[in-house]
N, CA, C and O atoms as a GROMACS GRO file, in nm:
protein
  260
    1MET      N    1  13.134   4.450  -4.132
    1MET     CA    2  13.052   4.336  -4.167
    1MET      C    3  13.132   4.246  -4.262
    1MET      O    4  13.184   4.295  -4.362
    2PRO      N    5  13.144   4.114  -4.231
    2PRO     CA    6  13.219   4.024  -4.318
    2PRO      C    7  13.151   4.009  -4.453
    2PRO      O    8  13.028   4.013  -4.464
    3ASP      N    9  13.232   3.990  -4.555
    3ASP     CA   10  13.174   3.971  -4.688
    3ASP      C   11  13.124   3.827  -4.705
    3ASP      O   12  13.157   3.739  -4.625
    4ALA      N   13  13.045   3.804  -4.809
    4ALA     CA   14  12.986   3.672  -4.834
    4ALA      C   15  13.095   3.569  -4.858
    4ALA      O   16  13.080   3.453  -4.819
    5ARG      N   17  13.203   3.609  -4.922
    5ARG     CA   18  13.312   3.516  -4.952
    5ARG      C   19  13.372   3.459  -4.824
    5ARG      O   20  13.398   3.339  -4.815
    6GLY      N   21  13.393   3.543  -4.725
    6GLY     CA   22  13.448   3.498  -4.597
    6GLY      C   23  13.355   3.399  -4.529
    6GLY      O   24  13.400   3.302  -4.468
    7HIS      N   25  13.225   3.425  -4.538
    7HIS     CA   26  13.125   3.334  -4.480
    7HIS      C   27  13.131   3.198  -4.549
    7HIS      O   28  13.128   3.094  -4.483
    8GLU      N   29  13.140   3.198  -4.681
    8GLU     CA   30  13.147   3.073  -4.756
    8GLU      C   31  13.277   2.999  -4.726
    8GLU      O   32  13.278   2.877  -4.716
    9ASP      N   33  13.387   3.074  -4.712
    9ASP     CA   34  13.515   3.010  -4.678
    9ASP      C   35  13.506   2.940  -4.544
    9ASP      O   36  13.557   2.829  -4.528
   10GLN      N   37  13.440   3.003  -4.446
   10GLN     CA   38  13.425   2.943  -4.314
   10GLN      C   39  13.339   2.816  -4.322
   10GLN      O   40  13.368   2.717  -4.256
   11ARG      N   41  13.233   2.822  -4.402
   11ARG     CA   42  13.146   2.704  -4.418
   11ARG      C   43  13.223   2.590  -4.483
   11ARG      O   44  13.206   2.474  -4.447
   12LEU      N   45  13.307   2.624  -4.580
   12LEU     CA   46  13.387   2.522  -4.649
   12LEU      C   47  13.487   2.458  -4.551
   12LEU      O   48  13.503   2.336  -4.551
   13LEU      N   49  13.552   2.538  -4.470
   13LEU     CA   50  13.646   2.486  -4.371
   13LEU      C   51  13.575   2.397  -4.269
   13LEU      O   52  13.625   2.290  -4.233
   14ARG      N   53  13.458   2.442  -4.224
   14ARG     CA   54  13.381   2.363  -4.127
   14ARG      C   55  13.335   2.231  -4.189
   14ARG      O   56  13.339   2.126  -4.124
   15SER      N   57  13.291   2.236  -4.315
   15SER     CA   58  13.247   2.115  -4.384
   15SER      C   59  13.363   2.017  -4.401
   15SER      O   60  13.346   1.896  -4.388
   16GLY      N   61  13.482   2.070  -4.431
   16GLY     CA   62  13.600   1.984  -4.443
   16GLY      C   63  13.631   1.914  -4.312
   16GLY      O   64  13.668   1.796  -4.311
   17ALA      N   65  13.618   1.986  -4.202
   17ALA     CA   66  13.641   1.926  -4.071
   17ALA      C   67  13.537   1.818  -4.041
   17ALA      O   68  13.572   1.711  -3.991
   18LEU      N   69  13.411   1.846  -4.073
   18LEU     CA   70  13.306   1.746  -4.052
   18LEU      C   71  13.330   1.623  -4.138
   18LEU      O   72  13.307   1.510  -4.094
   19LEU      N   73  13.375   1.645  -4.260
   19LEU     CA   74  13.402   1.533  -4.351
   19LEU      C   75  13.516   1.447  -4.297
   19LEU      O   76  13.509   1.324  -4.302
   20SER      N   77  13.620   1.509  -4.247
   20SER     CA   78  13.733   1.432  -4.194
   20SER      C   79  13.695   1.356  -4.067
   20SER      O   80  13.756   1.254  -4.035
   21ASP      N   81  13.594   1.405  -3.995
   21ASP     CA   82  13.549   1.338  -3.872
   21ASP      C   83  13.434   1.240  -3.897
   21ASP      O   84  13.387   1.175  -3.803
   22ALA      N   85  13.390   1.228  -4.021
   22ALA     CA   86  13.275   1.141  -4.053
   22ALA      C   87  13.305   0.997  -4.012
   22ALA      O   88  13.410   0.942  -4.043
   23ALA      N   89  13.209   0.939  -3.941
   23ALA     CA   90  13.226   0.803  -3.891
   23ALA      C   91  13.158   0.699  -3.980
   23ALA      O   92  13.186   0.580  -3.969
   24CYS      N   93  13.070   0.746  -4.068
   24CYS     CA   94  12.999   0.652  -4.154
   24CYS      C   95  12.957   0.723  -4.283
   24CYS      O   96  12.968   0.846  -4.295
   25LEU      N   97  12.909   0.647  -4.377
   25LEU     CA   98  12.869   0.702  -4.506
   25LEU      C   99  12.754   0.801  -4.493
   25LEU      O  100  12.748   0.899  -4.568
   26ASP      N  101  12.664   0.778  -4.399
   26ASP     CA  102  12.554   0.872  -4.377
   26ASP      C  103  12.604   1.010  -4.334
   26ASP      O  104  12.547   1.112  -4.372
   27ASP      N  105  12.713   1.013  -4.255
   27ASP     CA  106  12.772   1.141  -4.214
   27ASP      C  107  12.826   1.217  -4.335
   27ASP      O  108  12.812   1.339  -4.344
   28VAL      N  109  12.885   1.145  -4.428
   28VAL     CA  110  12.938   1.206  -4.550
   28VAL      C  111  12.824   1.258  -4.635
   28VAL      O  112  12.828   1.372  -4.682
   29ALA      N  113  12.722   1.176  -4.656
   29ALA     CA  114  12.608   1.215  -4.740
   29ALA      C  115  12.533   1.334  -4.681
   29ALA      O  116  12.475   1.412  -4.756
   30ALA      N  117  12.533   1.349  -4.550
   30ALA     CA  118  12.462   1.459  -4.485
   30ALA      C  119  12.520   1.594  -4.523
   30ALA      O  120  12.452   1.696  -4.510
   31LEU      N  121  12.642   1.598  -4.569
   31LEU     CA  122  12.705   1.724  -4.608
   31LEU      C  123  12.662   1.771  -4.747
   31LEU      O  124  12.704   1.878  -4.792
   32ARG      N  125  12.579   1.694  -4.817
   32ARG     CA  126  12.539   1.729  -4.954
   32ARG      C  127  12.464   1.863  -4.960
   32ARG      O  128  12.481   1.938  -5.056
   33LEU      N  129  12.383   1.892  -4.861
   33LEU     CA  130  12.307   2.018  -4.862
   33LEU      C  131  12.401   2.138  -4.850
   33LEU      O  132  12.385   2.237  -4.921
   34THR      N  133  12.497   2.129  -4.758
   34THR     CA  134  12.593   2.238  -4.741
   34THR      C  135  12.680   2.252  -4.866
   34THR      O  136  12.707   2.364  -4.910
   35ALA      N  137  12.723   2.141  -4.922
   35ALA     CA  138  12.806   2.146  -5.043
   35ALA      C  139  12.731   2.212  -5.158
   35ALA      O  140  12.789   2.291  -5.233
   36ARG      N  141  12.604   2.180  -5.172
   36ARG     CA  142  12.523   2.239  -5.279
   36ARG      C  143  12.510   2.390  -5.259
   36ARG      O  144  12.520   2.466  -5.355
   37GLU      N  145  12.488   2.433  -5.137
   37GLU     CA  146  12.476   2.577  -5.108
   37GLU      C  147  12.608   2.650  -5.134
   37GLU      O  148  12.608   2.758  -5.194
   38ILE      N  149  12.719   2.592  -5.089
   38ILE     CA  150  12.848   2.654  -5.110
   38ILE      C  151  12.879   2.667  -5.259
   38ILE      O  152  12.930   2.770  -5.304
   39ALA      N  153  12.849   2.562  -5.335
   39ALA     CA  154  12.876   2.563  -5.479
   39ALA      C  155  12.776   2.649  -5.556
   39ALA      O  156  12.803   2.691  -5.668
   40GLY      N  157  12.660   2.676  -5.494
   40GLY     CA  158  12.556   2.752  -5.563
   40GLY      C  159  12.498   2.675  -5.680
   40GLY      O  160  12.460   2.733  -5.782
   41SER      N  161  12.493   2.544  -5.666
   41SER     CA  162  12.449   2.458  -5.777
   41SER      C  163  12.302   2.420  -5.764
   41SER      O  164  12.240   2.434  -5.658
   42ASP      N  165  12.247   2.371  -5.874
   42ASP     CA  166  12.110   2.321  -5.876
   42ASP      C  167  12.101   2.178  -5.824
   42ASP      O  168  11.992   2.129  -5.795
   43GLY      N  169  12.214   2.113  -5.811
   43GLY     CA  170  12.213   1.977  -5.761
   43GLY      C  171  12.353   1.929  -5.729
   43GLY      O  172  12.453   1.984  -5.776
   44ILE      N  173  12.357   1.825  -5.647
   44ILE     CA  174  12.485   1.764  -5.611
   44ILE      C  175  12.461   1.616  -5.589
   44ILE      O  176  12.357   1.575  -5.537
   45ALA      N  177  12.557   1.535  -5.628
   45ALA     CA  178  12.550   1.391  -5.607
   45ALA      C  179  12.669   1.349  -5.523
   45ALA      O  180  12.778   1.404  -5.535
   46VAL      N  181  12.646   1.251  -5.437
   46VAL     CA  182  12.753   1.192  -5.357
   46VAL      C  183  12.783   1.057  -5.419
   46VAL      O  184  12.697   0.969  -5.426
   47VAL      N  185  12.908   1.041  -5.464
   47VAL     CA  186  12.951   0.918  -5.530
   47VAL      C  187  13.073   0.865  -5.456
   47VAL      O  188  13.166   0.940  -5.429
   48LEU      N  189  13.072   0.737  -5.424
   48LEU     CA  190  13.181   0.673  -5.352
   48LEU      C  191  13.262   0.588  -5.449
   48LEU      O  192  13.208   0.503  -5.519
   49ARG      N  193  13.392   0.613  -5.452
   49ARG     CA  194  13.481   0.530  -5.534
   49ARG      C  195  13.531   0.416  -5.446
   49ARG      O  196  13.578   0.439  -5.335
   50ASP      N  197  13.520   0.294  -5.496
   50ASP     CA  198  13.563   0.175  -5.424
   50ASP      C  199  13.645   0.092  -5.521
   50ASP      O  200  13.591   0.016  -5.602
   51GLY      N  201  13.776   0.106  -5.512
   51GLY     CA  202  13.862   0.037  -5.608
   51GLY      C  203  13.838   0.093  -5.747
   51GLY      O  204  13.850   0.213  -5.769
   52GLY      N  205  13.805   0.007  -5.840
   52GLY     CA  206  13.780   0.048  -5.978
   52GLY      C  207  13.634   0.076  -6.007
   52GLY      O  208  13.597   0.093  -6.123
   53ARG      N  209  13.551   0.082  -5.905
   53ARG     CA  210  13.408   0.105  -5.925
   53ARG      C  211  13.363   0.230  -5.851
   53ARG      O  212  13.426   0.274  -5.754
   54CYS      N  213  13.251   0.286  -5.897
   54CYS     CA  214  13.189   0.400  -5.831
   54CYS      C  215  13.047   0.362  -5.791
   54CYS      O  216  12.977   0.293  -5.865
   55HIS      N  217  13.006   0.407  -5.674
   55HIS     CA  218  12.873   0.379  -5.623
   55HIS      C  219  12.801   0.510  -5.595
   55HIS      O  220  12.850   0.594  -5.521
   56TYR      N  221  12.685   0.525  -5.655
   56TYR     CA  222  12.601   0.642  -5.630
   56TYR      C  223  12.542   0.627  -5.492
   56TYR      O  224  12.480   0.525  -5.462
   57VAL      N  225  12.560   0.728  -5.405
   57VAL     CA  226  12.516   0.718  -5.266
   57VAL      C  227  12.390   0.801  -5.240
   57VAL      O  228  12.293   0.751  -5.182
   58ASP      N  229  12.392   0.927  -5.282
   58ASP     CA  230  12.280   1.016  -5.250
   58ASP      C  231  12.287   1.138  -5.340
   58ASP      O  232  12.386   1.161  -5.409
   59GLU      N  233  12.180   1.216  -5.339
   59GLU     CA  234  12.179   1.341  -5.415
   59GLU      C  235  12.086   1.442  -5.348
   59GLU      O  236  12.001   1.407  -5.266
   60ASP      N  237  12.106   1.567  -5.384
   60ASP     CA  238  12.014   1.674  -5.349
   60ASP      C  239  12.008   1.764  -5.471
   60ASP      O  240  12.106   1.829  -5.506
   61ALA      N  241  11.893   1.767  -5.536
   61ALA     CA  242  11.882   1.841  -5.662
   61ALA      C  243  11.738   1.886  -5.686
   61ALA      O  244  11.644   1.838  -5.623
   62ILE      N  245  11.724   1.980  -5.780
   62ILE     CA  246  11.590   2.028  -5.812
   62ILE      C  247  11.509   1.924  -5.887
   62ILE      O  248  11.386   1.926  -5.886
   63GLU      N  249  11.579   1.832  -5.953
   63GLU     CA  250  11.517   1.713  -6.013
   63GLU      C  251  11.620   1.602  -6.017
   63GLU      O  252  11.738   1.626  -5.987
   64ILE      N  253  11.580   1.484  -6.052
   64ILE     CA  254  11.670   1.368  -6.051
   64ILE      C  255  11.788   1.395  -6.145
   64ILE      O  256  11.770   1.435  -6.260
   65LEU      N  257  11.908   1.371  -6.093
   65LEU     CA  258  12.029   1.393  -6.174
   65LEU      C  259  12.053   1.276  -6.268
   65LEU      O  260  12.150   1.276  -6.344
   0.00000   0.00000   0.00000
């Protein structure tokens, strides 16, 4: 039986592939749920850097970040 670490590594690799194939910002933001699960965090925010500025795109959290 594979260990949990191997399962998480596979999810991380798959998420990286999906991220590299993302065609739009919504595709990138859709990975927030998987990223939160992999990190084991209470929340995650998707922030886009555009030149010298950052834009808050989306979040998934137990409360507003």
